[in-house]
C-alpha positions in Angstrom: -35.3 -84.3 -60.1 -35.9 -81.8 -62.9 -33.9 -78.6 -63.6 -36.3 -76.2 -61.9 -36.2 -78.2 -58.7 -32.4 -78.2 -58.7 -32.3 -74.4 -59.1 -34.7 -73.9 -56.1 -32.6 -76.2 -54.0 -29.4 -74.3 -54.9 -31.1 -71.0 -54.0 -32.1 -72.3 -50.6 -28.5 -73.6 -50.0 -27.0 -70.2 -50.9 -29.5 -68.4 -48.7 -28.7 -70.5 -45.6 -25.0 -70.1 -46.3 -25.4 -66.2 -46.4 -27.4 -66.3 -43.2 -24.7 -68.4 -41.6 -22.0 -65.9 -42.7 -24.1 -62.9 -41.4 -24.6 -64.7 -38.1 -20.9 -65.4 -37.8 -20.0 -61.7 -38.5 -22.5 -60.5 -35.9 -20.9 -62.9 -33.4 -17.4 -61.6 -34.2 -18.6 -58.0 -34.0 -20.3 -58.7 -30.6 -17.0 -60.3 -29.4 -14.9 -57.2 -30.4 -17.4 -54.8 -28.8 -17.4 -56.8 -25.5 -13.6 -57.1 -25.6 -13.2 -53.3 -26.2 -15.6 -52.5 -23.3 -13.7 -54.7 -21.0 -10.4 -53.0 -22.0 -11.9 -49.5 -21.4 -13.2 -50.6 -17.9 -9.7 -51.9 -17.1 -8.2 -48.6 -18.2 -10.7 -46.6 -16.1 -9.8 -48.7 -13.1 -6.1 -48.1 -13.6 -6.6 -44.3 -14.1 -8.8 -44.2 -10.9 -6.3 -46.1 -8.9 -3.4 -43.9 -10.1 -5.4 -40.7 -9.4 -6.1 -41.9 -5.9 -2.4 -42.8 -5.5 -1.3 -39.3 -6.6 -3.8 -37.6 -4.3 -2.6 -39.7 -1.4 1.0 -38.8 -2.1 0.1 -35.1 -2.5 -1.7 -35.2 0.8 1.3 -36.6 2.5 3.6 -34.0 0.9 1.2 -31.2 2.0 1.3 -32.5 5.6 5.1 -32.7 5.6 5.2 -29.1 4.2 3.0 -27.8 7.0 5.1 -29.7 9.6 8.3 -28.2 8.0 6.8 -24.7 8.5 6.2 -25.4 12.1 9.7 -26.7 12.6 11.3 -23.8 10.8 9.3 -21.3 13.0 10.2 -23.1 16.2 13.9 -23.4 15.5 14.1 -19.7 14.5 12.4 -18.8 17.7 15.0 -20.9 19.6 17.8 -19.3 17.8 18.9 -22.3 15.7 19.9 -22.5 12.0 17.1 -23.2 9.5 19.1 -23.1 6.2 18.9 -26.8 5.7 15.1 -26.9 6.4 14.5 -24.0 4.0 16.4 -25.8 1.3 14.4 -29.0 2.1 11.1 -27.0 1.8 12.1 -25.7 -1.6 12.9 -29.3 -2.8 9.5 -30.5 -1.4 7.6 -27.8 -3.2 9.5 -28.8 -6.4 8.4 -32.4 -5.9 4.8 -31.3 -5.4 4.9 -29.4 -8.7 6.4 -32.4 -10.5 3.5 -34.7 -9.4 1.5 -33.2 -12.4 4.1 -34.6 -14.8 2.9 -38.1 -15.8 6.2 -38.9 -17.7 8.4 -38.5 -14.6 5.9 -39.7 -12.0 6.9 -42.8 -10.0 5.0 -43.9 -6.9 8.1 -45.8 -5.6 10.3 -42.7 -5.9 7.8 -40.5 -4.2 7.3 -42.9 -1.3 11.1 -43.1 -0.9 11.2 -39.3 -0.8 8.4 -39.1 1.8 10.3 -41.6 4.1 13.4 -39.4 3.7 11.4 -36.2 4.6 9.8 -37.9 7.6 13.3 -39.1 8.8 14.7 -35.6 8.7 11.7 -34.2 10.6 12.3 -36.8 13.3 15.9 -35.7 13.5 14.8 -32.0 13.9 12.6 -33.0 16.9 15.8 -34.0 18.7 17.5 -30.8 17.7 14.6 -28.7 18.9 14.7 -30.6 22.3 18.4 -29.8 22.6 17.8 -26.1 21.7 15.0 -25.9 24.3 17.4 -27.3 27.0 20.1 -24.9 26.0 17.7 -22.0 26.0 16.5 -23.0 29.5 20.0 -22.7 30.8 20.6 -19.4 29.1 17.2 -18.1 30.4 18.2 -19.0 34.0 21.4 -17.1 33.7 19.6 -14.1 32.1 17.1 -14.0 34.9 19.9 -13.9 37.5 21.6 -11.1 35.6 18.3 -9.3 35.1 17.6 -9.3 38.8 21.0 -7.7 39.4 20.3 -5.0 36.8 16.7 -4.3 37.9 17.7 -1.5 40.3 19.8 0.2 37.6 17.1 -0.2 35.0 14.5 1.3 37.3 16.8 4.3 37.9 17.5 4.6 34.2 13.7 4.5 33.5 13.0 7.2 36.0 15.7 9.4 34.5 14.4 8.7 31.0 10.8 9.5 32.0 12.0 12.8 33.6 13.9 13.7 30.4 10.9 12.8 28.3 8.5 14.8 30.4 10.8 17.8 30.3 11.1 17.5 26.5 7.4 17.3 26.1 6.8 20.3 28.4 9.5 22.3 26.7 8.1 21.5 23.3 4.5 22.4 24.4 5.8 25.7 25.9 7.7 26.5 22.7 4.6 25.8 20.6 2.5 28.1 22.9 5.1 30.9 22.8 5.4 30.5 19.0 1.6 30.7 18.6 1.3 33.6 21.0 4.0 35.5 19.0 2.1 35.3 15.8 1.2 38.7 14.3 -2.5 39.7 13.7 -3.7 42.0 10.9 -6.6 44.2 11.9 -8.9 46.7 10.2 -8.0 45.4 6.7 -9.2 47.5 3.8 -8.8 47.3 0.0 -8.8 50.4 -2.1 -8.7 50.7 -5.9 -6.2 53.0 -7.6 -6.7 54.0 -11.2 -4.0 54.8 -13.8 -4.0 58.5 -12.8 -3.4 57.6 -9.2 -6.9 58.4 -8.0 -7.9 56.2 -5.1 -11.4 54.8 -4.4 -12.7 53.3 -1.2 -15.7 51.2 -0.2 -14.7 47.6 -1.3 -16.8 47.6 -4.5 -15.1 48.8 -7.7 -15.5 48.7 -11.5 -12.9 46.7 -13.3 -11.9 49.4 -15.7 -11.1 51.8 -12.9 -8.6 49.4 -11.2 -5.0 49.8 -12.2 -3.6 48.8 -8.8 -4.9 47.6 -5.5 -3.8 49.0 -2.2 -4.3 46.7 0.8 -4.0 48.5 4.1 -4.1 47.0 7.6 -2.8 47.5 11.1 -0.6 45.1 13.0 -2.0 44.5 16.5 0.2 45.0 19.4 1.8 41.8 20.7 4.4 42.0 23.5 5.4 38.4 22.9 6.4 38.9 19.2 10.0 39.8 18.5 10.5 43.4 17.3 12.4 42.8 14.1 11.8 42.7 10.3 8.8 40.7 9.3 8.2 39.4 5.8 4.4 39.7 5.0 2.9 37.9 2.0 -0.3 39.1 0.3 -2.5 36.6 -1.6 -5.4 37.9 -3.8 -7.7 35.2 -5.0 -10.2 35.7 -7.8 -13.8 34.5 -7.7 -12.6 31.1 -9.1 -10.0 30.7 -6.3 -7.0 31.4 -8.6 -4.2 33.6 -7.1 -3.5 36.9 -8.9 0.2 36.9 -9.6 2.8 38.4 -12.0 6.3 37.2 -11.4 7.6 40.2 -13.4 6.1 42.6 -10.8 7.0 41.0 -7.6 4.9 37.9 -7.2 6.5 34.6 -6.1 6.0 31.6 -3.8 6.5 30.7 -0.1 6.0 27.6 2.0 3.1 27.4 4.5 2.5 24.2 6.6 4.7 22.2 4.2 2.9 23.4 1.1 4.1 25.8 -1.5 1.8 28.8 -2.0 1.8 31.5 -4.7 1.7 35.1 -3.4 0.6 38.2 -5.3 2.9 40.7 -3.5 5.0 40.9 -0.4 6.6 43.5 1.9 9.1 43.6 4.6 7.9 45.4 7.7 10.0 46.5 10.7 7.7 45.5 13.5 7.9 47.8 16.5 4.7 46.8 18.4 3.1 50.2 17.9 -0.1 49.1 16.2 1.5 50.4 13.0 -0.3 50.8 9.7 1.0 48.8 6.7 0.3 49.3 3.0 0.9 46.6 0.3 0.4 47.5 -3.4 -0.5 45.0 -6.2 -0.5 46.1 -9.8 -2.6 44.0 -12.1 -0.1 44.3 -14.9 -2.7 45.2 -17.6 -4.7 42.0 -17.1 -8.4 42.9 -16.6 -10.2 41.7 -13.5 -13.3 39.6 -13.9 -16.5 40.4 -12.0 -17.1 38.8 -8.7 -15.9 38.6 -5.1 -12.1 38.5 -4.4 -10.5 37.2 -1.2 -7.5 38.7 0.6 -5.1 36.6 2.7 -2.1 37.7 4.7 0.7 35.4 5.9 3.8 36.0 8.0 6.3 33.7 9.9 4.3 30.5 9.1 0.9 31.9 10.2 -2.1 33.3 8.4 -2.4 36.7 10.1 -5.4 38.2 8.4 -8.0 38.1 5.7 -10.6 40.3 3.9 -12.4 40.7 0.6 -13.5 43.2 -2.1 -15.9 43.1 -5.1 -15.4 43.8 -8.8 -18.5 44.7 -10.7 
């Protein structure tokens, strides 16, 4: 064999050797891929089984929690003590929260706890039965006592009804008398007084000619109203609804229907049931009045007794 033939033979041998090595590497790679896939499938099965296990335990704990609520409510209704069950419910809720902690989770421990909870619930069934029996005895005694007291209760109820009816009638009568005793302002007029004391009538005035306002009205006769001193409050509201007031010249506040109201001026009147005429003055204190329609309101003894208006132009 010459030299060239030997070189060709060597190249073929090397090529087959390289192909064999590549084939071996591919086989190794396929083995590792298959092995890793099998491991992942096994891990998934473990995770699935553990998830189902946790869900099963949580379902059992939820069921026990609901049954605990029923037992607590029933024992309370029967007059028994529920302190131990309330503490047990708190521990159960803590166990439910710790289910999420993978580092402390143990199926064996939880199954042991579930058996303990179920055992306690079974014991409480016996306690409830005893309480029901005791309550039945107490109920019988109460019924006997109730029958003896029925006559007295009936008489007591009749007396209470009579007192209630009397109180209601008395209150209604008092309200009617109070309402009937309210004063009523009639024939209300508003006159403008200038700085020289000249007075204008008519209800429509120029702002520059108003230094004071004189509100005049008559108090209607009312035989129900007490003849004594009456505090009458005057409120003058500008076109925007604001109350004209000057604390330095006699304005202030009073309470009407539980609400504090500002008044422009007030006056004490000695009511004598004679259809008497009353004047109340309000000085604007140098503050010019804006154009528009003004409202007048009169109050006394918790009632609105009259109203009117005038115009500034």
